[in-house]
C-alpha positions, -999 to +999 in steps of 0.1 A: +475-465-751+493-445-724+523-422-734+557-438-726+571-424-694+597-396-695+631-402-679+649-371-667+686-375-667+706-350-646+742-342-653+761-321-628+793-307-642+822-282-636+851-276-659+843-308-678+849-299-714+871-329-720+844-355-712+809-340-712+805-342-749+810-380-749+787-384-719+759-365-737+765-385-769+759-418-751+726-402-738+715-390-772+722-425-786+696-440-763+667-455-782+641-446-755+620-418-771+611-398-740+642-383-724+647-350-708+683-340-701+690-315-673+725-302-672+735-282-641+769-265-645+787-249-616+798-218-635+826-235-654+856-215-665+864-237-696+842-246-726+819-270-707+788-249-713+796-244-750+801-281-755+769-289-737+748-262-755+761-276-788+750-312-781+718-306-761+684-309-779+654-286-778+635-292-746+666-300-726+676-278-696+709-261-692+717-240-661+751-225-654+756-207-621+777-210-590+767-238-566+777-253-533+791-286-548+778-316-566+749-324-543+736-289-545+738-293-583+719-326-582+692-311-560+688-283-585+685-308-612+658-328-594+639-295-588+641-287-625+633-322-638+598-329-651+600-366-660+583-393-640+616-410-634+650-394-625+685-407-631+720-393-631+747-393-657+778-375-645+799-357-670+827-383-670+803-413-671+790-432-701+759-453-707+771-489-715+749-493-746+720-476-764+692-497-748+700-487-711+671-463-707+647-486-726+654-514-702+651-491-672+618-479-685+606-515-689+611-521-652+590-491-643+561-505-663+553-522-630+536-493-612+546-507-579+583-503-587+597-471-572+634-475-580+657-495-604+694-501-603+720-522-622+757-530-624+786-506-632+821-508-646+850-486-636+871-478-667+904-462-674+900-425-677+921-423-709+908-456-725+871-462-716+873-497-732+897-508-705+878-521-675+895-516-641+868-529-618+834-547-623+807-539-598+780-566-598+753-552-575+732-582-568+697-583-555+685-560-528+675-568-492+672-546-462+696-568-443+724-560-467+723-523-458+735-533-423+766-549-439+775-519-460+759-529-492+747-503-517+740-502-554+762-479-576+745-445-576+750-437-613+729-468-621+701-457-597+668-445-611+638-434-589+604-420-595+604-382-591+575-382-567+596-402-543+623-375-543+596-350-534+585-372-505+619-384-492+640-354-500+672-349-520+709-348-510+723-336-477+747-307-484+766-316-453+784-343-472+811-336-498+816-372-511+791-395-495+759-376-500+748-403-525+754-431-500+735-412-473+706-406-498+705-443-509+704-455-473+674-433-467+656-443-499+663-480-497+652-482-460+619-466-468+589-488-471+577-465-499+604-476-522+600-510-539+633-518-557+640-537-589+675-550-599+685-549-636+713-575-637+736-560-664+761-531-668+743-498-672+771-473-668+808-471-673+825-447-649+860-432-654+883-437-624+897-407-607+864-391-595+857-373-563+855-405-542+883-425-557+909-401-571+935-401-542+942-417-508+931-384-492+897-386-509+893-423-501+900-416-464+875-387-464+850-410-481+853-435-453+848-408-426+817-396-444+804-431-449+809-436-411+787-405-405+761-416-430+758-450-414+754-436-379+729-411-391+708-438-407+708-462-378+734-486-391+763-497-370+794-483-388+818-506-368+803-535-387+791-520-419+821-499-428+847-527-428+822-549-447+816-521-473+853-516-479+861-553-481+833-560-505+851-540-531+880-565-533+861-593-552+851-567-578+888-563-587+896-600-584+866-613-603+873-591-632+910-599-632+903-637-632+878-633-661+904-614-682+930-640-674+908-667-688+903-647-720+941-645-724+946-683-719 
């Protein structure tokens, strides 16, 4: 019987002492036995490293040094990872339940599957049980990319060998490097994608891409560039991408209203 595959989970962090402990706790509660945690810290000035060191297990990786931003940190994490599959858990994100990685691993039992993604919930930063927005990804098709579709990056897992072949994150982006990377990966014929139709990650609102109007506008500008660089018409895809977020708010609001009735 073959050894269960190892999933390397990369956490990029900087001055994250308030949240990284809870993020790591949801990882350590995972029931999948073979997990490697790679924490790449950007030389934090608070107690992030101390909290991480206290909660990491033997065999995990902790690097703390200056970097050129989150995508540089994620690239470092990919280079340090040794598992067959790579995923990302940011320091202010949480796994939705303790079977997330087991269910992801089950999808990779099909050797033809190169990547897996699922659904995501945005939650209140102070109360992570309060859902602000529910992102149901839906099944993948190449045609959707032209209409601005993408899966939530924190739910995206891909075989490490594909990162070696297709490359990591472009440091020219400050906010949309994950979108640019997903466009490259999903457009590749080398990547067969599987959709896991359930919430895998809960993300606190207020991150780099949704924390202020200025950040949202910068995100749109970088999305425009990523689309153009990947052969997608941004005049069509960008409005579709932004408008597609509205039902995520509305659908969740309606479901909560029905609960109250």
